[in-house]
C-alpha positions in Angstrom: 0.0 0.0 0.0 1.3 3.4 -0.9 1.0 6.1 1.7 1.7 8.9 -0.8 -1.8 10.4 -1.1 -2.0 10.8 2.6 1.5 11.9 3.2 2.0 15.1 5.3 2.4 18.2 3.3 6.0 19.5 3.4 6.5 23.0 4.6 10.0 24.3 4.1 11.9 27.6 4.1 14.5 29.0 1.8 16.9 31.9 2.3 16.5 34.7 -0.2 19.0 35.0 -3.0 19.3 37.1 -6.2 18.0 34.0 -8.0 14.7 33.7 -6.1 14.1 37.5 -5.5 11.8 37.5 -8.6 9.6 35.0 -6.8 9.5 37.2 -3.7 8.5 40.2 -5.9 5.7 38.3 -7.6 4.4 37.0 -4.2 4.5 40.5 -2.7 2.6 42.0 -5.6 -0.2 39.5 -5.1 -0.1 39.5 -1.3 0.2 43.2 -0.3 -1.5 46.4 -1.4 1.8 48.2 -1.4 4.5 48.4 -4.0 7.9 47.9 -2.2 10.9 49.9 -3.2 14.1 48.6 -4.7 15.8 49.4 -1.4 13.4 46.9 0.3 14.5 44.2 -2.1 18.2 45.0 -1.7 17.9 45.0 2.1 16.2 41.6 2.3 19.2 40.1 0.6 21.7 41.5 3.2 23.6 38.7 5.0 22.6 39.8 8.5 18.9 39.3 7.6 19.3 35.8 6.1 17.8 34.1 9.2 14.8 36.5 9.2 13.9 36.7 5.5 12.5 33.5 4.0 10.5 32.1 1.1 7.8 29.7 2.4 7.3 26.5 0.4 4.4 24.1 0.5 5.3 20.9 -1.2 8.0 22.7 -3.1 5.7 25.4 -4.3 6.6 29.0 -3.2 3.4 30.2 -1.5 4.6 32.9 0.9 7.2 35.2 2.3 8.4 36.5 5.6 10.8 39.5 5.7 12.3 41.2 8.7 15.0 43.7 9.4 17.2 44.4 12.4 16.9 47.8 14.1 19.3 48.9 16.8 18.5 52.0 18.9 20.4 52.9 22.1 22.1 49.5 22.2 18.8 47.6 22.0 18.2 45.5 19.0 14.7 44.7 17.8 13.5 42.7 14.8 11.0 44.5 12.7 8.6 42.2 10.8 8.1 44.1 7.6 6.0 41.6 5.6 4.5 38.2 6.1 2.0 36.7 3.8 0.7 33.4 2.4 -1.3 33.0 -0.8 -5.0 32.7 -0.1 -5.5 29.0 -1.2 -2.7 28.0 1.2 -4.0 29.8 4.3 -5.2 28.0 7.4 -2.7 25.3 6.9 -0.2 26.4 9.6 2.2 28.1 7.2 1.9 31.6 8.8 2.4 30.0 12.3 5.4 28.0 11.2 6.9 31.0 9.5 6.5 33.1 12.6 7.9 30.3 14.8 10.9 30.0 12.5 11.7 33.7 12.9 11.0 33.8 16.6 13.4 30.8 17.1 16.0 32.5 14.8 15.7 35.7 16.9 16.0 33.8 20.2 19.1 32.0 19.1 20.7 35.1 17.5 23.5 36.1 19.8 25.3 39.1 18.2 23.5 41.3 18.6 21.0 39.8 21.1 17.5 40.5 19.9 15.2 42.1 22.6 11.8 41.8 20.8 10.0 41.5 17.5 7.5 44.1 16.5 5.3 44.9 13.5 2.4 47.1 12.3 -1.0 45.7 11.4 -3.6 47.9 9.6 -6.5 48.5 12.1 -9.0 47.1 9.6 -7.2 43.7 9.8 -8.6 42.2 13.0 -7.8 38.7 11.8 -4.1 39.5 11.5 -4.1 41.1 15.0 -5.7 38.0 16.5 -3.2 35.8 14.7 -0.2 37.7 16.2 -1.8 37.8 19.6 -2.2 34.0 19.6 1.6 33.9 19.1 2.4 36.1 22.1 2.3 39.5 20.6 0.8 42.4 22.6 -0.6 45.7 21.4 1.6 48.5 22.3 -0.1 51.5 20.6 -2.0 52.7 17.6 0.3 54.5 15.1 -1.9 57.1 13.5 -1.5 57.8 9.7 1.1 55.0 9.4 -0.2 54.0 6.0 0.0 57.0 3.6 -1.6 55.3 0.6 -4.0 52.8 2.4 -7.3 53.4 4.1 -7.7 53.2 7.0 -4.4 54.9 7.6 -3.9 53.8 11.2 -2.0 50.7 12.3 -1.7 48.7 15.6 1.9 48.3 16.8 2.3 44.8 18.1 5.4 43.4 20.0 6.6 40.2 21.4 9.6 40.0 23.8 12.3 37.5 22.9 13.5 35.3 25.7 17.1 34.3 25.2 18.0 30.6 24.8 19.7 30.5 28.1 16.5 31.7 29.9 14.4 29.0 28.3 16.6 26.1 29.5 
C-alpha cells in the first residue's frame, strides 16, 4: 500500500538569494496592497537578515514570504517584521504560524546582537491578523496614526513580542 496520497504536506523555508528574488517580488505584488521599493528588495538580501527573511514553500511550491530587518537603537536590537504573507489558497494550513515560529526561534538564538523583541504594524482594519499575532504572544503597544499613507484606514496597531534568550528557556 502506498501512503503517498495521505503523506504530510511538506512545509519548508529557503533563504532569499538574487535567484529567487523575482519570486518574492511576484508573491509580494499579489499579497500586499503596497509596491515595495528597490531598497526593500536590496535590504532583504543582506547577509545579516538571512535568518529572518524566507521564502515559504508548501510541497516545493513557493506560497509565501516573511521578511524582517534588524533595528538597533540605544544599544537595544529589535527585529521589525516588515512583511509576512501566504497566498489565499494555502492559508489556514499552519504556514503563517510555522513561518513566525521559525523567525522567533532564529531571533531567540541570534547572539550578536542579542534581539530584545519582534514588532510589527497591522492595519487597524485587519482584525484577523491582529488576532493571529496575539495568539503567538504579541501584545498591542499602541496605535500608530497615519502609518499607511496610501491605504485606508491609515492607522496601524503596533504589536510586539519580547524574545527570551535561549539560556533563559533552559
